Wavefront OBJ file of the C-alpha trace (Angstrom):
o trace
v -26.575 -7.683 15.416
v -29.204 -5.229 14.304
v -32.663 -5.405 15.768
v -33.687 -7.880 13.064
v -30.735 -10.151 13.966
v -28.565 -9.259 10.965
v -25.000 -7.983 11.445
v -24.717 -4.267 10.565
v -22.147 -5.031 7.842
v -20.391 -7.975 6.253
v -17.263 -5.860 5.707
v -14.125 -6.651 7.666
v -11.944 -3.988 9.240
v -9.331 -4.571 6.509
v -11.987 -4.025 3.836
v -13.031 -0.770 5.498
v -9.358 0.309 5.461
v -9.173 -0.502 1.744
v -12.162 1.765 1.015
v -9.966 4.896 1.221
v -6.896 5.371 -0.970
v -3.916 7.642 -0.254
v -5.464 10.028 -2.805
v -8.709 10.050 -0.811
v -6.749 10.870 2.338
v -4.507 13.553 0.746
v -6.769 16.526 1.685
v -6.446 15.542 5.362
v -2.747 14.660 5.476
v 0.261 16.732 6.378
v 3.369 16.016 4.321
v 4.159 12.594 2.894
v 2.508 9.886 4.966
v 4.135 6.459 4.834
v 2.390 4.971 7.883
v -0.246 2.401 6.894
v -3.963 2.262 7.836
v -4.707 0.117 10.873
v -7.791 -2.145 10.963
v -9.645 -1.870 14.273
v -12.285 -3.877 16.128
v -14.313 -2.272 18.900
v -16.781 -4.500 20.738
v -16.724 -6.838 17.747
v -17.504 -4.077 15.236
v -15.088 -3.187 12.414
v -13.372 0.092 11.674
v -10.108 1.613 10.525
v -7.584 4.275 11.528
v -5.920 6.081 8.624
v -2.792 8.123 9.439
v -2.871 11.841 8.673
v 0.758 12.449 9.707
v 3.642 10.058 10.244
v 3.764 9.070 13.897
v 0.825 11.230 14.985
v -2.734 11.910 14.015
v -5.416 9.809 12.382
v -8.860 9.590 10.916
v -10.777 6.772 12.579
v -14.091 5.583 11.175
v -15.925 2.654 12.685
v -19.263 0.940 13.078
v -20.678 1.947 16.463
v -23.543 0.543 18.532
v -24.565 2.908 21.336
v -26.882 1.874 24.145
v -29.371 4.366 22.710
v -28.983 6.040 19.310
v -31.466 8.786 20.163
v -29.816 9.589 23.508
v -26.386 9.906 21.899
v -27.649 12.090 19.061
v -29.469 14.483 21.389
v -26.126 15.356 23.031
v -24.693 16.639 19.731
v -23.499 20.235 19.789
v -23.948 20.732 16.053
v -25.026 18.948 12.895
v -23.624 18.862 9.377
v -24.572 17.233 6.075
v -22.948 13.943 5.033
v -24.380 12.838 1.680
v -28.068 12.144 2.339
v -27.378 11.716 6.051
v -26.381 13.835 9.022
v -23.215 14.112 11.070
v -23.628 14.918 14.752
v -20.575 16.656 16.229
v -20.167 15.477 19.815
v -18.043 18.144 21.507
v -18.520 21.875 21.865
v -15.592 23.369 20.071
v -15.037 24.690 16.604
v -13.667 21.361 15.388
v -10.469 22.896 14.008
v -8.078 20.740 16.048
v -10.109 17.556 16.438
v -13.492 16.120 15.564
v -15.606 13.441 17.135
v -18.924 12.810 15.429
v -21.575 10.195 14.771
v -23.194 9.810 11.371
v -26.590 8.413 10.422
v -28.073 7.994 6.960
v -31.432 6.605 5.834
v -29.660 3.232 5.231
v -27.835 2.974 8.569
v -29.038 -0.240 10.260
v -31.336 0.316 13.248
v -29.383 0.662 16.467
v -26.080 1.568 14.774
v -24.171 4.692 13.779
v -20.896 5.416 12.025
v -18.317 6.881 14.378
v -15.902 9.458 12.935
v -12.903 10.787 14.861
v -10.105 12.886 13.468
v -7.132 14.288 15.318
v -3.861 15.785 14.199
v -4.892 17.171 10.815
v -6.062 20.573 11.920
v -4.366 23.758 10.842
v -6.976 25.828 12.648
v -8.657 26.990 9.460
v -11.476 24.461 8.960
v -13.829 22.268 10.956
v -12.368 18.760 10.704
v -15.809 17.135 10.903
v -16.897 18.844 7.703
v -13.413 18.604 6.157
v -13.624 14.785 6.455
v -17.054 14.495 4.778
v -15.696 13.145 1.442
v -13.838 10.351 3.238
v -16.844 9.603 5.450
v -19.134 9.427 2.405
v -16.768 6.971 0.695
v -16.786 4.639 3.724
v -20.590 4.899 3.961
v -20.803 3.966 0.272
v -18.517 0.954 0.820
v -20.706 -0.156 3.749
v -23.801 0.362 1.540
v -25.153 2.684 4.218
l 1 2 3 4 5 6 7 8 9 10 11 12 13 14 15 16 17 18 19 20 21 22 23 24 25 26 27 28 29 30 31 32 33 34 35 36 37 38 39 40 41 42 43 44 45 46 47 48 49 50 51 52 53 54 55 56 57 58 59 60 61 62 63 64 65 66 67 68 69 70 71 72 73 74 75 76 77 78 79 80 81 82 83 84 85 86 87 88 89 90 91 92 93 94 95 96 97 98 99 100 101 102 103 104 105 106 107 108 109 110 111 112 113 114 115 116 117 118 119 120 121 122 123 124 125 126 127 128 129 130 131 132 133 134 135 136 137 138 139 140 141 142 143 144 145
């Protein structure tokens, strides 16, 4: 529940999975991917893991409720633009082999963030946090965040 008692989203994990099509995922995938997205629930909050390779690698996006939003965001090693919001990369590397970030927009419910993790789609040439911005924006739009 958000600070005003409302849930952060009415979307289910399966609905979050349906927000990205194979065409949306194509820029992040390696080869033909036949594995299916997997709905996830973490501490009662919905999310989804989309495969980026068969048998290995995924993009996971989920609703996240940290103990303290401000404390988590101050540990970010870098920031990047996500629509009208900001992504906060959480680990100090170049992001070319994996990304773990938290995203906040002006519409994100108080006390919540969108978690973004990607692993297995890196060819070493681009930061995966910024490479996954179009997919992140589409999920944010579906959440109405």
